[in-house]
C-alpha positions in Angstrom: 80.0 -29.9 -95.5 81.4 -26.6 -94.4 78.8 -24.2 -92.9 79.0 -20.5 -92.1 78.5 -19.4 -88.5 74.8 -19.2 -87.8 73.5 -15.6 -88.1 71.0 -14.1 -85.7 67.4 -15.1 -86.3 66.4 -11.5 -86.9 69.0 -11.3 -89.7 68.1 -14.7 -91.2 64.5 -13.6 -91.6 65.3 -10.3 -93.4 64.3 -10.2 -97.1 67.1 -8.1 -98.7 66.1 -4.7 -100.2 65.4 -5.1 -103.9 66.4 -1.9 -105.9 65.1 -1.1 -109.3 66.6 -3.1 -112.1 69.8 -1.4 -113.4 70.0 -0.4 -117.1 73.1 -2.5 -117.6 71.5 -5.6 -116.2 68.5 -5.4 -118.6 70.8 -4.6 -121.5 72.8 -7.9 -120.8 69.6 -9.9 -120.3 67.9 -8.9 -123.5 70.9 -7.9 -125.6 69.6 -4.3 -125.8 71.6 -1.1 -126.5 71.9 0.5 -123.0 71.3 3.9 -124.6 67.9 2.7 -125.8 66.6 1.8 -122.4 64.4 4.1 -120.3 64.7 3.6 -116.6 61.6 4.8 -114.6 62.0 2.6 -111.6 63.9 4.4 -108.8 62.4 7.8 -108.4 65.5 9.6 -109.7 65.6 13.1 -111.1 65.6 12.8 -114.9 67.2 16.2 -115.2 70.4 14.9 -113.5 71.9 17.4 -111.1 72.9 21.0 -111.1 75.8 22.0 -113.3 77.6 23.4 -110.3 77.8 19.9 -108.8 80.2 18.6 -111.4 82.5 21.6 -111.0 82.6 21.2 -107.3 83.1 17.4 -107.4 86.0 17.7 -109.9 87.9 19.9 -107.5 87.6 17.1 -104.9 89.6 14.8 -107.1 92.8 16.6 -106.0 92.2 15.4 -102.4 91.2 11.8 -103.2 93.8 10.5 -100.7 92.4 12.4 -97.8 89.6 11.3 -95.5 86.3 13.3 -95.7 85.4 15.9 -93.1 83.8 13.5 -90.6 81.8 16.4 -89.1 80.5 17.7 -92.4 81.1 21.2 -91.1 80.6 23.1 -94.4 77.4 21.2 -95.4 75.9 21.4 -91.9 76.5 25.2 -91.8 74.8 25.6 -95.2 71.9 23.6 -94.1 71.8 25.5 -90.8 71.5 28.8 -92.7 68.9 27.5 -95.2 66.7 25.8 -92.6 67.0 28.3 -89.8 68.3 25.7 -87.3 71.6 25.2 -85.5 74.3 22.9 -86.9 73.9 21.0 -83.6 70.4 20.0 -84.9 71.8 18.1 -87.8 72.9 14.5 -88.5 74.4 13.6 -91.9 73.8 10.2 -93.5 74.8 8.0 -96.3 71.4 8.7 -97.8 68.5 9.3 -95.5 68.0 5.6 -95.0 71.2 5.6 -93.1 69.6 7.9 -90.5 66.5 5.7 -90.3 68.9 2.8 -89.4 70.7 5.0 -86.9 67.4 5.6 -85.1 66.8 1.8 -85.0 70.2 1.1 -83.6 69.9 3.7 -80.9 66.3 3.0 -79.8 65.3 -0.6 -80.7 66.2 -4.1 -79.4 64.4 -7.4 -78.9 62.4 -6.0 -76.0 61.0 -3.0 -77.9 58.6 -2.4 -80.7 58.3 0.0 -83.7 55.1 1.1 -85.5 54.9 1.7 -89.2 52.2 1.7 -91.8 51.2 -0.9 -94.3 52.8 -0.1 -97.7 55.4 2.1 -96.0 59.0 2.6 -97.1 60.6 -0.8 -96.8 63.6 0.4 -94.8 61.4 1.1 -91.8 60.7 -2.7 -91.6 64.2 -3.7 -92.4 65.7 -1.4 -89.8 63.2 -2.8 -87.2 63.9 -6.4 -88.1 67.7 -6.0 -88.0 67.4 -5.0 -84.3 65.2 -8.0 -83.5 62.5 -5.6 -82.5 58.8 -6.3 -82.9 57.3 -4.5 -85.9 53.7 -3.4 -85.6 52.3 -2.9 -89.1 49.1 -0.8 -89.1 46.7 -1.3 -91.9 46.6 1.6 -94.3 43.7 3.9 -95.2 43.5 4.6 -98.9 47.1 3.3 -99.3 48.4 5.8 -96.8 49.0 6.2 -93.1 46.0 5.9 -90.7 47.4 8.1 -87.9 44.5 7.4 -85.6 45.1 3.6 -85.8 48.8 4.1 -85.5 48.3 6.1 -82.3 46.0 3.3 -80.9 48.7 0.7 -81.8 51.1 2.1 -79.3 52.2 -0.4 -76.7 54.1 -0.1 -73.4 57.3 -1.2 -75.2 56.9 1.0 -78.3 60.0 3.2 -78.9 59.7 4.4 -82.5 56.9 5.4 -84.9 57.9 5.7 -88.5 56.0 8.1 -90.8 56.9 8.8 -94.5 55.3 12.0 -95.9 54.9 11.8 -98.9 55.0 8.0 -98.7 57.0 5.8 -101.0 55.8 3.7 -102.9 52.3 4.9 -102.8 52.8 8.7 -103.1 50.1 9.4 -100.4 50.3 12.6 -98.4 49.2 13.7 -94.9 48.3 17.3 -94.3 51.0 19.1 -92.1 48.4 20.0 -89.5 47.4 16.3 -89.1 51.0 15.3 -88.7 51.5 18.0 -86.1 48.5 16.9 -84.1 49.7 13.3 -84.2 53.2 14.3 -82.9 51.5 16.3 -80.1 49.6 13.1 -79.1 52.6 10.8 -79.0 54.2 10.2 -75.5 57.6 11.9 -75.1 59.4 8.6 -74.6 58.6 7.5 -78.1 60.7 8.7 -81.0 58.6 9.9 -84.0 60.7 9.5 -87.3 59.2 11.7 -90.0 60.8 10.8 -93.4 60.4 13.7 -95.8 62.5 12.4 -98.8 60.1 14.0 -101.3 59.5 17.2 -99.4 60.8 19.5 -102.1 58.3 18.2 -104.6 55.4 19.6 -102.6 53.9 22.9 -103.4 54.9 25.6 -100.9 51.4 25.6 -99.2 51.8 21.9 -98.4 55.3 22.0 -97.0 55.4 21.5 -93.3 57.3 23.5 -90.7 59.1 20.4 -89.5 62.4 22.2 -89.3 60.8 24.3 -86.6 58.9 21.4 -85.0 62.2 19.8 -83.8 62.6 22.8 -81.5 59.3 22.0 -79.9 59.4 18.2 -79.8 62.6 16.6 -78.4 61.3 13.2 -79.5 61.0 14.2 -83.2 63.5 13.2 -85.9 63.0 14.5 -89.5 64.9 13.0 -92.4 65.5 14.4 -95.9 67.7 13.5 -98.8 69.7 14.9 -101.7 68.9 11.8 -103.8 65.6 13.0 -105.2 65.0 16.6 -106.2 68.8 17.4 -106.1 69.6 14.5 -108.4 72.5 13.1 -106.2 71.3 9.5 -105.8 74.7 8.0 -106.6 76.5 10.2 -104.0 74.3 9.0 -101.2 73.8 12.0 -99.0 70.9 12.6 -96.6 70.4 14.5 -93.4 68.4 14.4 -90.2 67.0 17.3 -88.1 66.5 16.8 -84.4 66.9 18.2 -80.9 70.7 18.6 -80.2 70.6 15.9 -77.5 68.9 13.5 -79.9 71.3 14.4 -82.7 74.2 13.7 -80.4 72.8 10.3 -79.5 72.4 9.4 -83.2 75.9 10.6 -83.9 77.2 8.1 -81.4 76.1 5.2 -83.6 76.9 7.0 -86.9 79.7 5.3 -88.9 82.9 7.4 -89.1 83.1 9.2 -92.5 79.7 7.9 -93.5 79.4 10.6 -96.1 82.3 10.7 -98.5 84.1 13.9 -99.8 82.4 13.8 -103.1 79.0 13.6 -101.6 79.7 16.4 -99.2 81.0 18.6 -102.1 78.1 17.7 -104.4 75.4 18.4 -101.7 77.1 21.7 -100.8 76.9 22.9 -104.4 73.4 21.5 -105.0 72.0 23.3 -102.0 73.0 26.7 -103.5 71.1 26.2 -106.8 67.5 27.0 -106.1 66.8 27.5 -109.8 67.6 23.9 -110.5 65.1 22.8 -107.8 62.4 25.0 -109.3 63.0 23.7 -112.8 62.9 20.1 -111.4 59.6 20.7 -109.7 58.1 22.2 -112.9 59.3 19.2 -115.0 57.9 16.8 -112.4 54.5 18.5 -112.5 54.4 18.3 -116.3 55.6 14.7 -116.4 53.0 13.7 -113.7 50.3 15.1 -115.9 51.5 12.8 -118.7 51.4 9.7 -116.6 48.0 10.5 -115.1 46.6 11.2 -118.5 47.6 7.8 -120.0 46.2 6.0 -116.9 42.9 7.8 -117.4 42.9 7.2 -121.1 43.4 3.4 -120.7 40.9 3.3 -117.8 43.4 2.3 -115.1 43.2 3.3 -111.4 46.1 5.0 -109.8 47.1 6.4 -106.4 47.2 10.2 -106.4 50.8 11.1 -105.7 52.7 14.0 -104.2 56.1 12.5 -105.1 58.0 12.1 -108.4 56.3 8.8 -109.2 52.9 7.4 -109.9 51.6 4.0 -108.7 49.2 2.4 -111.2 46.8 -0.4 -110.4 45.9 -3.2 -112.8 43.1 -5.7 -112.7 45.5 -8.6 -112.8 48.9 -9.4 -111.2 51.2 -6.9 -112.9 54.2 -9.2 -113.5 53.2 -9.8 -117.1 52.9 -6.1 -117.8 56.2 -5.4 -116.1 57.9 -8.1 -118.2 56.4 -6.8 -121.5 57.6 -3.3 -120.6 61.1 -4.6 -120.0 61.0 -6.3 -123.4 60.4 -2.8 -124.9 63.4 -1.5 -122.9 61.3 0.3 -120.3 62.1 -0.3 -116.6 59.4 0.4 -114.0 59.0 -1.0 -110.5 56.9 -3.9 -109.6 55.4 -3.7 -106.0 54.7 -7.3 -105.1 57.3 -7.1 -102.4 55.3 -4.2 -100.8 52.1 -6.3 -100.8 50.8 -4.6 -104.0 51.1 -7.4 -106.6 48.6 -5.7 -109.0 50.5 -2.4 -109.0 53.5 -0.9 -110.8 55.3 2.3 -109.7 56.6 4.5 -112.5 58.9 7.4 -111.9 58.4 10.7 -113.7 61.1 10.9 -116.4 61.9 13.3 -119.2 59.0 14.2 -121.5 60.3 11.8 -124.2 60.7 9.0 -121.6 57.3 9.5 -120.2 55.9 9.4 -123.8 57.7 6.2 -124.5 56.2 4.6 -121.4 52.7 5.9 -122.2 52.9 4.5 -125.7 54.3 1.2 -124.5 51.7 0.8 -121.8 48.9 1.6 -124.3 50.2 -1.0 -126.7 50.5 -3.7 -124.0 47.0 -3.0 -122.6 45.3 -3.0 -126.0 46.8 -6.4 -126.8 45.8 -7.8 -123.4 42.3 -6.6 -123.8 41.8 -7.9 -127.3 
């Protein structure tokens, strides 16, 4: 029998990332009309993206045979102006998860460890495992990061601490002053990776000054994305902010042309449309109230969220409820892979999509309870 070459043990032990079920897949499985399916599984912006994005991307079609700008000059300069930092402080990624993986490549190996929280973004674990590094998972507090225990978990070989704020998939949030105190307490030889993928959904008074923090802390890497509030999930564009020397290290392991021309053009256009961001925040706040209301009406517990999703807890393993929602053409996200088998994560959708989920969940729960 023919066998493939044996992979590294650290690769063999990785459980592949499981994305939300695509609309097309559910349509095939249940013979449903794709247009009738509501997808609330992947924390996407239900409003789509700014109108300016389509116009900018269409212009890029004329240059499809050309390689992208590998330096991302235009986008970096726009971000530089918006964030008040130098272009030298920036790293562009194929989504922000790309930058998390760059950090692991640059700072982890089999002799080193990384610290992350229970129920954290799964890429933190995957990036650590892929480097054969030792992952230290710190028990959560109220489904969120326990910064005191994470600090106490530091070992002599620890080189990265991952923090997601707000956290996915739980939506929990750490006050900026608490994050700052934590960073101040971490030894300088340990990289703190602060993932702020949902930063723009926060009210202004809760948004951190992390773009300024990188000037103070050479061991801080902050990541953000255009996939969420800007509605560019399919273009895969994220960015990191760091001390120039740290940014230069990460750029050494960055894949050439890791952000394509369409992603660069889309992100540049999206960054200029502040009105779209404001409308998206308002729609998210309204939609969150819908989801919270139905959970309360049914008597279900949920984790208060600062993202664009709500994680709801059930008294039983949630697989049956997830399946029944699928049968109604409603896709949400089961969280068994995150160690939360009794929970489902539902993204905030359009008002009509949220209403469809609410009615579907009420119907399912009423039948289960009778």
